[in-house]
MMTF fields as JSON, N, C-alpha, C and O atoms, coordinates in Angstrom:
{
  "mmtfVersion": "1.0.0",
  "mmtfProducer": "UNKNOWN",
  "numBonds": 271,
  "numAtoms": 272,
  "numGroups": 68,
  "numChains": 1,
  "numModels": 1,
  "chainsPerModel": [1],
  "groupsPerChain": [68],
  "chainIdList": ["A"],
  "bondAtomList": [4, 2, 8, 6, 12, 10, 16, 14, 20, 18, 24, 22, 28, 26, 32, 30, 36, 34, 40, 38, 44, 42, 48, 46, 52, 50, 56, 54, 60, 58, 64, 62, 68, 66, 72, 70, 76, 74, 80, 78, 84, 82, 88, 86, 92, 90, 96, 94, 100, 98, 104, 102, 108, 106, 112, 110, 116, 114, 120, 118, 124, 122, 128, 126, 132, 130, 136, 134, 140, 138, 144, 142, 148, 146, 152, 150, 156, 154, 160, 158, 164, 162, 168, 166, 172, 170, 176, 174, 180, 178, 184, 182, 188, 186, 192, 190, 196, 194, 200, 198, 204, 202, 208, 206, 212, 210, 216, 214, 220, 218, 224, 222, 228, 226, 232, 230, 236, 234, 240, 238, 244, 242, 248, 246, 252, 250, 256, 254, 260, 258, 264, 262, 268, 266],
  "bondOrderList": [1, 1, 1, 1, 1, 1, 1, 1, 1, 1, 1, 1, 1, 1, 1, 1, 1, 1, 1, 1, 1, 1, 1, 1, 1, 1, 1, 1, 1, 1, 1, 1, 1, 1, 1, 1, 1, 1, 1, 1, 1, 1, 1, 1, 1, 1, 1, 1, 1, 1, 1, 1, 1, 1, 1, 1, 1, 1, 1, 1, 1, 1, 1, 1, 1, 1, 1],
  "groupList": [{"groupName": "MET", "atomNameList": ["N", "CA", "C", "O"], "elementList": ["N", "C", "C", "O"], "formalChargeList": [0, 0, 0, 0], "bondAtomList": [1, 0, 2, 1, 3, 2], "bondOrderList": [1, 1, 2], "singleLetterCode": "M", "chemCompType": "L-PEPTIDE LINKING"}, {"groupName": "GLU", "atomNameList": ["N", "CA", "C", "O"], "elementList": ["N", "C", "C", "O"], "formalChargeList": [0, 0, 0, 0], "bondAtomList": [1, 0, 2, 1, 3, 2], "bondOrderList": [1, 1, 2], "singleLetterCode": "E", "chemCompType": "L-PEPTIDE LINKING"}, {"groupName": "PHE", "atomNameList": ["N", "CA", "C", "O"], "elementList": ["N", "C", "C", "O"], "formalChargeList": [0, 0, 0, 0], "bondAtomList": [1, 0, 2, 1, 3, 2], "bondOrderList": [1, 1, 2], "singleLetterCode": "F", "chemCompType": "L-PEPTIDE LINKING"}, {"groupName": "GLN", "atomNameList": ["N", "CA", "C", "O"], "elementList": ["N", "C", "C", "O"], "formalChargeList": [0, 0, 0, 0], "bondAtomList": [1, 0, 2, 1, 3, 2], "bondOrderList": [1, 1, 2], "singleLetterCode": "Q", "chemCompType": "L-PEPTIDE LINKING"}, {"groupName": "LEU", "atomNameList": ["N", "CA", "C", "O"], "elementList": ["N", "C", "C", "O"], "formalChargeList": [0, 0, 0, 0], "bondAtomList": [1, 0, 2, 1, 3, 2], "bondOrderList": [1, 1, 2], "singleLetterCode": "L", "chemCompType": "L-PEPTIDE LINKING"}, {"groupName": "ARG", "atomNameList": ["N", "CA", "C", "O"], "elementList": ["N", "C", "C", "O"], "formalChargeList": [0, 0, 0, 0], "bondAtomList": [1, 0, 2, 1, 3, 2], "bondOrderList": [1, 1, 2], "singleLetterCode": "R", "chemCompType": "L-PEPTIDE LINKING"}, {"groupName": "ASP", "atomNameList": ["N", "CA", "C", "O"], "elementList": ["N", "C", "C", "O"], "formalChargeList": [0, 0, 0, 0], "bondAtomList": [1, 0, 2, 1, 3, 2], "bondOrderList": [1, 1, 2], "singleLetterCode": "D", "chemCompType": "L-PEPTIDE LINKING"}, {"groupName": "TYR", "atomNameList": ["N", "CA", "C", "O"], "elementList": ["N", "C", "C", "O"], "formalChargeList": [0, 0, 0, 0], "bondAtomList": [1, 0, 2, 1, 3, 2], "bondOrderList": [1, 1, 2], "singleLetterCode": "Y", "chemCompType": "L-PEPTIDE LINKING"}, {"groupName": "ILE", "atomNameList": ["N", "CA", "C", "O"], "elementList": ["N", "C", "C", "O"], "formalChargeList": [0, 0, 0, 0], "bondAtomList": [1, 0, 2, 1, 3, 2], "bondOrderList": [1, 1, 2], "singleLetterCode": "I", "chemCompType": "L-PEPTIDE LINKING"}, {"groupName": "GLY", "atomNameList": ["N", "CA", "C", "O"], "elementList": ["N", "C", "C", "O"], "formalChargeList": [0, 0, 0, 0], "bondAtomList": [1, 0, 2, 1, 3, 2], "bondOrderList": [1, 1, 2], "singleLetterCode": "G", "chemCompType": "PEPTIDE LINKING"}, {"groupName": "LYS", "atomNameList": ["N", "CA", "C", "O"], "elementList": ["N", "C", "C", "O"], "formalChargeList": [0, 0, 0, 0], "bondAtomList": [1, 0, 2, 1, 3, 2], "bondOrderList": [1, 1, 2], "singleLetterCode": "K", "chemCompType": "L-PEPTIDE LINKING"}, {"groupName": "ALA", "atomNameList": ["N", "CA", "C", "O"], "elementList": ["N", "C", "C", "O"], "formalChargeList": [0, 0, 0, 0], "bondAtomList": [1, 0, 2, 1, 3, 2], "bondOrderList": [1, 1, 2], "singleLetterCode": "A", "chemCompType": "L-PEPTIDE LINKING"}, {"groupName": "THR", "atomNameList": ["N", "CA", "C", "O"], "elementList": ["N", "C", "C", "O"], "formalChargeList": [0, 0, 0, 0], "bondAtomList": [1, 0, 2, 1, 3, 2], "bondOrderList": [1, 1, 2], "singleLetterCode": "T", "chemCompType": "L-PEPTIDE LINKING"}, {"groupName": "SER", "atomNameList": ["N", "CA", "C", "O"], "elementList": ["N", "C", "C", "O"], "formalChargeList": [0, 0, 0, 0], "bondAtomList": [1, 0, 2, 1, 3, 2], "bondOrderList": [1, 1, 2], "singleLetterCode": "S", "chemCompType": "L-PEPTIDE LINKING"}, {"groupName": "VAL", "atomNameList": ["N", "CA", "C", "O"], "elementList": ["N", "C", "C", "O"], "formalChargeList": [0, 0, 0, 0], "bondAtomList": [1, 0, 2, 1, 3, 2], "bondOrderList": [1, 1, 2], "singleLetterCode": "V", "chemCompType": "L-PEPTIDE LINKING"}, {"groupName": "ASN", "atomNameList": ["N", "CA", "C", "O"], "elementList": ["N", "C", "C", "O"], "formalChargeList": [0, 0, 0, 0], "bondAtomList": [1, 0, 2, 1, 3, 2], "bondOrderList": [1, 1, 2], "singleLetterCode": "N", "chemCompType": "L-PEPTIDE LINKING"}, {"groupName": "CYS", "atomNameList": ["N", "CA", "C", "O"], "elementList": ["N", "C", "C", "O"], "formalChargeList": [0, 0, 0, 0], "bondAtomList": [1, 0, 2, 1, 3, 2], "bondOrderList": [1, 1, 2], "singleLetterCode": "C", "chemCompType": "L-PEPTIDE LINKING"}, {"groupName": "PRO", "atomNameList": ["N", "CA", "C", "O"], "elementList": ["N", "C", "C", "O"], "formalChargeList": [0, 0, 0, 0], "bondAtomList": [1, 0, 2, 1, 3, 2], "bondOrderList": [1, 1, 2], "singleLetterCode": "P", "chemCompType": "L-PEPTIDE LINKING"}],
  "groupTypeList": [0, 1, 2, 3, 4, 5, 6, 1, 7, 8, 5, 4, 9, 3, 4, 4, 10, 11, 12, 9, 4, 11, 6, 13, 9, 14, 6, 11, 10, 2, 4, 8, 3, 1, 9, 10, 14, 2, 14, 15, 9, 1, 14, 16, 17, 3, 5, 9, 10, 10, 14, 5, 11, 9, 6, 4, 14, 13, 2, 1, 9, 3, 1, 8, 3, 14, 12, 1],
  "groupIdList": [1, 2, 3, 4, 5, 6, 7, 8, 9, 10, 11, 12, 13, 14, 15, 16, 17, 18, 19, 20, 21, 22, 23, 24, 25, 26, 27, 28, 29, 30, 31, 32, 33, 34, 35, 36, 37, 38, 39, 40, 41, 42, 43, 44, 45, 46, 47, 48, 49, 50, 51, 52, 53, 54, 55, 56, 57, 58, 59, 60, 61, 62, 63, 64, 65, 66, 67, 68],
  "secStructList": [7, 3, 3, 3, 7, 1, 1, 1, 3, 3, 3, 2, 2, 2, 2, 2, 2, 2, 6, 6, 1, 1, 1, 1, 2, 2, 2, 2, 2, 2, 2, 2, 2, 6, 6, 7, 3, 3, 3, 6, 6, 3, 3, 7, 7, 7, 6, 6, 7, 3, 3, 3, 6, 6, 7, 3, 3, 3, 3, 6, 6, 3, 3, 3, 3, 3, 3, 7],
  "xCoordList": [-6.018, -4.817, -3.68, -3.728, -2.669, -1.502, -0.272, -0.096, 0.575, 1.824, 2.968, 2.997, 3.907, 5.048, 6.249, 6.68, 6.771, 7.932, 9.198, 9.363, 10.08, 11.407, 12.436, 13.501, 12.107, 12.986, 12.228, 11.16, 12.788, 12.179, 10.862, 9.955, 10.761, 9.558, 9.467, 10.396, 8.296, 8.092, 7.368, 6.53, 7.675, 7.004, 5.591, 5.359, 4.674, 3.262, 3.022, 2.294, 3.612, 3.438, 3.942, 3.317, 5.059, 5.619, 4.697, 4.541, 4.09, 3.172, 1.96, 1.529, 1.42, 0.256, 0.607, -0.198, 1.805, 2.243, 2.483, 2.057, 3.153, 3.51, 2.291, 2.335, 1.204, -0.012, -0.979, -2.03, -0.628, -1.475, -2.636, -3.493, -2.683, -3.765, -3.533, -4.464, -2.287, -1.951, -1.101, -0.22, -1.363, -0.633, 0.78, 1.672, 0.981, 2.291, 2.51, 1.605, 3.719, 4.015, 3.199, 2.808, 2.947, 2.134, 0.705, 0.124, 0.141, -1.212, -1.26, -2.189, -0.261, -0.206, -0.15, -0.83, 0.656, 0.8, -0.553, -0.909, -1.306, -2.595, -3.612, -4.374, -3.639, -4.568, -4.3, -5.228, -3.031, -2.645, -2.972, -3.523, -2.639, -2.909, -4.401, -4.801, -5.224, -6.674, -7.323, -8.535, -6.527, -7.049, -7.811, -8.678, -7.501, -8.215, -7.539, -8.085, -6.354, -5.589, -5.491, -5.175, -5.769, -5.739, -4.664, -4.478, -3.965, -3.013, -3.47, -3.551, -3.764, -4.262, -5.481, -5.6, -6.382, -7.645, -7.618, -8.652, -6.447, -6.342, -5.875, -5.026, -6.433, -5.999, -4.504, -4.032, -3.773, -2.334, -1.992, -2.068, -1.618, -1.31, 0.147, 0.549, 0.934, 2.364, 2.681, 2.544, 3.097, 3.463, 4.674, 4.793, 5.567, 6.78, 6.636, 7.634, 5.42, 5.173, 5.759, 5.524, 6.514, 7.1, 6.05, 5.592, 5.677, 4.697, 5.474, 6.333, 5.154, 5.909, 4.993, 3.77, 5.603, 4.84, 3.836, 4.169, 2.62, 1.558, 0.634, -0.455, 1.048, 0.2, -0.888, -0.708, -2.008, -3.127, -3.395, -3.695, -3.287, -3.509, -4.843, -5.101, -5.683, -7.001, -7.129, -6.672, -7.773, -8.013, -9.25, -9.267, -10.282, -11.53, -12.05, -12.338, -12.164, -12.739, -11.777, -12.145, -10.571, -9.578, -8.608, -8.249, -8.195, -7.273, -6.01, -6.049, -4.891, -3.595, -3.021, -2.734, -2.857, -2.218, -0.734, -0.361, 0.103, 1.545, 2.144, 1.929, 2.903, 3.51, 5.01, 5.541, 5.677, 7.136, 7.435, 8.601],
  "yCoordList": [4.686, 4.297, 5.121, 5.552, 5.334, 6.106, 5.212, 4.401, 5.37, 4.61, 5.6, 6.403, 5.533, 6.452, 5.787, 4.703, 6.464, 5.957, 6.051, 6.973, 5.085, 5.134, 5.59, 6.096, 5.405, 5.784, 6.748, 7.245, 7.005, 7.93, 7.381, 8.149, 6.055, 5.431, 3.987, 3.446, 3.379, 1.954, 1.425, 2.121, 0.228, -0.354, -0.788, -1.174, -0.718, -0.965, -2.327, -2.419, -3.376, -4.714, -4.788, -5.429, -4.14, -4.122, -3.365, -3.75, -2.291, -1.505, -2.343, -2.303, -3.087, -3.93, -4.974, -5.262, -5.539, -6.514, -5.825, -6.33, -4.691, -3.984, -3.521, -3.443, -3.215, -2.745, -3.88, -3.657, -5.097, -6.25, -6.441, -7.294, -5.666, -5.824, -7.017, -7.508, -7.485, -8.703, -9.568, -9.063, -10.86, -11.776, -12.059, -12.35, -11.973, -12.287, -11.489, -10.818, -11.574, -10.913, -11.475, -10.749, -12.768, -13.411, -12.878, -12.563, -12.776, -12.22, -10.79, -10.418, -9.992, -8.601, -8.549, -7.738, -9.409, -9.454, -9.698, -8.998, -10.676, -10.989, -9.871, -9.562, -9.257, -8.153, -6.997, -6.388, -6.705, -5.606, -5.957, -5.129, -7.176, -7.594, -7.631, -7.403, -7.919, -7.982, -6.6, -6.492, -5.543, -4.184, -3.753, -2.883, -4.348, -4.03, -2.938, -2.486, -2.516, -1.533, -0.226, -0.224, 0.879, 2.201, 3.05, 2.989, 3.834, 4.809, 6.172, 6.421, 7.044, 8.389, 8.344, 9.148, 7.398, 7.317, 6.573, 6.451, 6.07, 5.354, 3.92, 3.664, 2.995, 1.601, 1.543, 2.16, 0.8, 0.675, -0.796, -1.578, -1.186, -2.58, -2.963, -4.088, -2.056, -2.302, -2.606, -1.737, -3.818, -4.204, -3.408, -3.114, -3.062, -2.344, -0.833, -0.125, -0.323, 1.119, 1.731, 1.235, 2.799, 3.489, 4.411, 5.359, 4.122, 4.926, 5.869, 5.445, 7.156, 8.179, 8.943, 8.813, 9.729, 10.552, 11.404, 11.992, 11.462, 12.221, 11.37, 11.815, 10.152, 9.256, 8.633, 8.43, 8.34, 7.686, 6.367, 6.35, 5.273, 3.936, 3.416, 3.472, 2.914, 2.4, 0.946, 0.537, 0.17, -1.241, -1.678, -1.641, -2.089, -2.605, -1.738, -2.236, -0.446, 0.473, 0.947, 1.778, 0.441, 0.89, 1.838, 1.633, 2.859, 3.826, 3.893, 3.82, 4.031, 4.175, 5.51, 5.704, 6.419, 7.697, 7.544, 7.229, 7.761, 7.593, 8.932, 9.949, 8.921, 10.144, 9.964, 8.855, 11.094, 11.058, 10.674, 10.591],
  "zCoordList": [9.121, 9.821, 9.251, 8.098, 10.055, 9.638, 9.665, 10.575, 8.656, 8.593, 8.45, 7.518, 9.383, 9.361, 8.696, 9.087, 7.686, 6.959, 7.806, 8.604, 7.617, 8.232, 7.207, 7.563, 5.936, 4.835, 3.923, 4.28, 2.751, 1.8, 1.234, 0.916, 1.109, 0.548, 1.039, 1.639, 0.757, 0.989, -0.238, -0.812, -0.636, -1.801, -1.383, -0.237, -2.319, -2.036, -1.398, -0.41, -1.934, -1.366, 0.068, 0.913, 0.347, 1.704, 2.659, 3.818, 2.165, 2.994, 3.393, 4.546, 2.461, 2.78, 3.833, 4.719, 3.74, 4.754, 6.09, 7.129, 6.077, 7.315, 8.098, 9.326, 7.399, 8.069, 8.381, 8.983, 7.974, 8.272, 7.31, 7.545, 6.232, 5.261, 4.348, 3.709, 4.289, 3.544, 4.468, 5.164, 4.473, 5.35, 4.863, 5.661, 3.551, 2.991, 1.711, 1.215, 1.192, -0.065, -1.212, -2.126, -1.157, -2.205, -2.158, -3.196, -0.957, -0.816, -1.344, -2.061, -0.989, -1.443, -2.973, -3.602, -3.551, -5.014, -5.677, -6.625, -5.195, -5.804, -5.597, -6.513, -4.416, -4.161, -5.115, -5.649, -5.321, -6.215, -7.66, -8.385, -8.091, -9.468, -9.785, -10.926, -8.773, -8.97, -9.005, -9.187, -8.832, -8.901, -7.667, -7.746, -6.527, -5.288, -4.464, -3.457, -4.892, -4.118, -4.908, -6.098, -4.221, -4.833, -4.164, -2.949, -4.965, -4.44, -4.938, -6.14, -3.989, -4.308, -5.234, -6.159, -4.972, -5.693, -7.018, -7.674, -7.426, -8.696, -8.465, -7.611, -9.229, -9.134, -9.441, -10.396, -8.627, -8.837, -9.037, -8.089, -10.255, -10.539, -10.274, -10.573, -9.724, -9.524, -8.061, -7.2, -7.788, -6.425, -5.944, -4.755, -6.861, -6.516, -6.507, -6.373, -6.648, -6.636, -5.367, -4.265, -5.528, -4.382, -3.771, -4.41, -2.53, -1.816, -0.905, -0.131, -1.013, -0.279, 0.685, 0.635, 1.548, 2.491, 1.715, 0.686, 2.216, 1.573, 0.73, 0.368, 0.408, -0.387, 0.485, 1.686, -0.145, 0.521, -0.191, -1.385, 0.537, -0.018, 0.513, 1.715, -0.377, 0.01, -0.406, -1.473, 0.479, 0.2, 0.961, 2.191, 0.244, 0.83, 1.975, 3.063, 1.718, 2.705, 3.78, 4.611, 3.782, 4.756, 4.062, 2.902, 4.768, 4.209, 5.046, 6.275, 4.354, 5.025, 4.571, 3.39, 5.511, 5.213, 5.516, 6.646, 4.53, 4.696, 5.105, 4.445, 6.206, 6.738, 6.903, 6.833, 7.126, 7.36, 8.784, 9.169]
}
């Protein structure tokens, strides 16, 4: 799936909510804390991680390519 940024970046938790991979901010927080979310192939434990154009976010076999 592709996600187009409206600003310079989006925070990881917001991205999961915006793409429907998490139902709420609380769900996103737990998914990230449990080590289930990867940014550019590495586990990312930070809900507030700034995701920018060119980043690839992976969660349970689904990939989100972030574009401008």
